[in-house]
C-alpha positions as a Python dict, from the first residue, in 0.01 Angstrom:
ca = {
    (1, 'X'): (0, 0, 0),
    (2, 'X'): (155, -80, -362),
    (3, 'X'): (349, 198, -491),
    (4, 'X'): (611, 170, -786),
    (5, 'X'): (732, 217, -1118),
    (6, 'X'): (746, -21, -1440),
    (7, 'X'): (894, 11, -1784),
    (8, 'X'): (745, -101, -2086),
    (9, 'X'): (930, -182, -2410),
    (10, 'X'): (767, -304, -2722),
    (11, 'X'): (882, -619, -2903),
    (12, 'X'): (1100, -614, -3226),
    (13, 'X'): (955, -670, -3561),
    (14, 'X'): (807, -963, -3704),
    (15, 'X'): (728, -1066, -4046),
    (16, 'X'): (363, -962, -3971),
    (17, 'X'): (466, -639, -3869),
    (18, 'X'): (650, -586, -4180),
    (19, 'X'): (349, -691, -4379),
    (20, 'X'): (107, -484, -4172),
    (21, 'X'): (-94, -787, -4032),
    (22, 'X'): (-285, -776, -3720),
    (23, 'X'): (-91, -1021, -3477),
    (24, 'X'): (-271, -990, -3158),
    (25, 'X'): (-258, -1331, -2960),
    (26, 'X'): (-113, -1494, -3276),
    (27, 'X'): (220, -1633, -3170),
    (28, 'X'): (484, -1492, -3414),
    (29, 'X'): (850, -1506, -3381),
    (30, 'X'): (1075, -1190, -3457),
    (31, 'X'): (1254, -1194, -3785),
    (32, 'X'): (1638, -1287, -3796),
    (33, 'X'): (1757, -947, -3876),
    (34, 'X'): (1544, -794, -3593),
    (35, 'X'): (1733, -1033, -3336),
    (36, 'X'): (2054, -885, -3490),
    (37, 'X'): (1973, -535, -3484),
    (38, 'X'): (1869, -570, -3123),
    (39, 'X'): (2166, -721, -3018),
    (40, 'X'): (2339, -386, -3079),
    (41, 'X'): (2144, -222, -2829),
    (42, 'X'): (2100, -257, -2442),
    (43, 'X'): (1859, -121, -2174),
    (44, 'X'): (1974, 201, -1999),
    (45, 'X'): (2040, 206, -1642),
    (46, 'X'): (1861, 196, -1387),
    (47, 'X'): (1600, -31, -1570),
    (48, 'X'): (1911, -244, -1663),
    (49, 'X'): (1940, -353, -1289),
    (50, 'X'): (1558, -417, -1263),
    (51, 'X'): (1394, -751, -1293),
    (52, 'X'): (1238, -775, -1646),
    (53, 'X'): (939, -975, -1744),
    (54, 'X'): (784, -1092, -2098),
    (55, 'X'): (417, -1148, -2216),
    (56, 'X'): (365, -1521, -2278),
    (57, 'X'): (410, -1462, -2676),
    (58, 'X'): (753, -1560, -2815),
    (59, 'X'): (812, -1244, -2976),
    (60, 'X'): (862, -1071, -2627),
    (61, 'X'): (1084, -1359, -2528),
    (62, 'X'): (1311, -1332, -2828),
    (63, 'X'): (1342, -952, -2783),
    (64, 'X'): (1443, -980, -2426),
    (65, 'X'): (1710, -1252, -2508),
    (66, 'X'): (1851, -1034, -2822),
    (67, 'X'): (1872, -740, -2581),
    (68, 'X'): (2082, -956, -2347),
    (69, 'X'): (1798, -921, -2098),
    (70, 'X'): (1727, -1247, -1890),
    (71, 'X'): (1363, -1251, -1798),
    (72, 'X'): (1248, -1375, -1471),
    (73, 'X'): (900, -1480, -1575),
    (74, 'X'): (606, -1428, -1769),
    (75, 'X'): (306, -1178, -1701),
    (76, 'X'): (-23, -1298, -1870),
    (77, 'X'): (-174, -964, -1778),
    (78, 'X'): (67, -781, -2027),
    (79, 'X'): (-8, -1004, -2328),
    (80, 'X'): (-137, -818, -2668),
    (81, 'X'): (-489, -725, -2717),
    (82, 'X'): (-709, -1017, -2847),
    (83, 'X'): (-802, -930, -3204),
    (84, 'X'): (-1027, -1219, -3245),
    (85, 'X'): (-1118, -1332, -3593),
    (86, 'X'): (-932, -1045, -3717),
    (87, 'X'): (-582, -1164, -3648),
    (88, 'X'): (-389, -1220, -3949),
    (89, 'X'): (-570, -952, -4159),
    (90, 'X'): (-491, -595, -4280),
    (91, 'X'): (-660, -331, -4127),
    (92, 'X'): (-697, -123, -4435),
    (93, 'X'): (-874, -435, -4570),
    (94, 'X'): (-1094, -475, -4264),
    (95, 'X'): (-1211, -95, -4311),
    (96, 'X'): (-1254, -138, -4669),
    (97, 'X'): (-1477, -423, -4615),
    (98, 'X'): (-1683, -315, -4326),
    (99, 'X'): (-1707, 21, -4413),
    (100, 'X'): (-1960, 264, -4173),
    (101, 'X'): (-1960, -45, -3951),
    (102, 'X'): (-1579, -55, -3872),
    (103, 'X'): (-1603, 356, -3860),
    (104, 'X'): (-1848, 321, -3596),
    (105, 'X'): (-1635, 63, -3386),
    (106, 'X'): (-1324, 269, -3408),
    (107, 'X'): (-1516, 574, -3275),
    (108, 'X'): (-1595, 412, -2960),
    (109, 'X'): (-1221, 477, -2839),
    (110, 'X'): (-1138, 242, -2562),
    (111, 'X'): (-1443, 34, -2625),
    (112, 'X'): (-1327, -33, -2976),
    (113, 'X'): (-1370, -437, -2992),
    (114, 'X'): (-1260, -642, -3286),
    (115, 'X'): (-1513, -944, -3379),
    (116, 'X'): (-1427, -1209, -3103),
    (117, 'X'): (-1174, -1014, -2940),
    (118, 'X'): (-1106, -775, -2654),
    (119, 'X'): (-1147, -401, -2615),
    (120, 'X'): (-843, -163, -2495),
    (121, 'X'): (-1052, -129, -2183),
    (122, 'X'): (-1065, -497, -2118),
    (123, 'X'): (-670, -456, -2155),
    (124, 'X'): (-635, -222, -1896),
    (125, 'X'): (-875, -380, -1642),
    (126, 'X'): (-637, -672, -1665),
    (127, 'X'): (-305, -470, -1633),
    (128, 'X'): (-473, -270, -1332),
    (129, 'X'): (-594, -588, -1177),
    (130, 'X'): (-260, -724, -1203),
    (131, 'X'): (-102, -400, -1081),
    (132, 'X'): (-323, -382, -776),
    (133, 'X'): (-199, -713, -630),
    (134, 'X'): (182, -654, -717),
    (135, 'X'): (392, -671, -404),
    (136, 'X'): (755, -629, -571),
    (137, 'X'): (920, -312, -642),
    (138, 'X'): (1002, -141, -978),
    (139, 'X'): (1014, -386, -1291),
    (140, 'X'): (1044, -393, -1662),
    (141, 'X'): (818, -589, -1926),
    (142, 'X'): (870, -656, -2279),
    (143, 'X'): (501, -608, -2397),
    (144, 'X'): (329, -507, -2734),
    (145, 'X'): (197, -187, -2877),
    (146, 'X'): (-172, -244, -2796),
    (147, 'X'): (-73, -274, -2423),
    (148, 'X'): (147, 19, -2389),
    (149, 'X'): (-116, 249, -2570),
    (150, 'X'): (-382, 121, -2347),
    (151, 'X'): (-191, 205, -2019),
    (152, 'X'): (-59, 527, -2186),
    (153, 'X'): (-411, 625, -2244),
    (154, 'X'): (-555, 546, -1879),
    (155, 'X'): (-224, 710, -1721),
    (156, 'X'): (-245, 1031, -1943),
    (157, 'X'): (-631, 1052, -1952),
    (158, 'X'): (-654, 1009, -2330),
    (159, 'X'): (-995, 906, -2479),
    (160, 'X'): (-791, 713, -2756),
    (161, 'X'): (-976, 944, -3021),
    (162, 'X'): (-802, 1178, -3234),
    (163, 'X'): (-418, 1241, -3228),
    (164, 'X'): (-237, 1068, -2931),
    (165, 'X'): (-113, 1363, -2704),
    (166, 'X'): (247, 1236, -2689),
    (167, 'X'): (421, 1034, -2983),
    (168, 'X'): (532, 705, -2863),
    (169, 'X'): (855, 574, -3006),
    (170, 'X'): (815, 194, -3057),
    (171, 'X'): (1202, 136, -3002),
    (172, 'X'): (1200, 298, -2670),
    (173, 'X'): (1090, 261, -2299),
    (174, 'X'): (800, 429, -2142),
    (175, 'X'): (790, 444, -1776),
    (176, 'X'): (479, 462, -1561),
    (177, 'X'): (411, 472, -1186),
    (178, 'X'): (115, 296, -979),
    (179, 'X'): (-12, 401, -635),
    (180, 'X'): (-299, 251, -456),
    (181, 'X'): (-434, 572, -421),
    (182, 'X'): (-415, 745, -742),
    (183, 'X'): (-382, 436, -982),
    (184, 'X'): (-157, 488, -1311),
    (185, 'X'): (13, 782, -1411),
    (186, 'X'): (285, 870, -1676),
    (187, 'X'): (650, 905, -1543),
    (188, 'X'): (870, 910, -1832),
    (189, 'X'): (822, 830, -2181),
    (190, 'X'): (1057, 745, -2512),
    (191, 'X'): (1388, 673, -2289),
    (192, 'X'): (1613, 573, -2591),
    (193, 'X'): (1808, 224, -2584),
    (194, 'X'): (2163, 256, -2564),
    (195, 'X'): (2419, 121, -2808),
    (196, 'X'): (2586, -197, -2697),
    (197, 'X'): (2947, -125, -2725),
    (198, 'X'): (3035, -494, -2692),
    (199, 'X'): (2827, -600, -2988),
    (200, 'X'): (2973, -733, -3288),
    (201, 'X'): (3006, -494, -3571),
}
């Protein structure tokens, strides 16, 4: 029966991150300065010795390579939440435009759904379907904020309403455990990356 742990790390910053635009499945690459900064860090042990994967989006692949991680493959289950026609827009603008409709949508917690996109519940369903059929051991994935939040919510029993119970640092590893009997659970959050002593100053 499947029983393993996996680490998640969010990708580095893109121009859309800096501009506050919703990315979703839009395939935006990292900023050059982001790659340079990531090159000064490395993944800590024991995760540095585990196989690492990425989502199909290039910002995750570029993050892995900048960290000196050689990804062994892509895992479509860990692609960012699809934000449909809202991709490229600013959340604040959508809230101002849609008003009460947006408020009601956001109040649905894991069932919040962008126009033409996925809900966090959809994300966790595809991730759990993948985990239930994983036959390997521990592994890591360079993933996305929406995916990590959905997995955390499921593992921690958070309804995605109000303040998140644990503050998640987006430049750190978050480790979860999966068992066929008990499903997802939180193992360790906010494991910092280490300084890469061999990186150029």
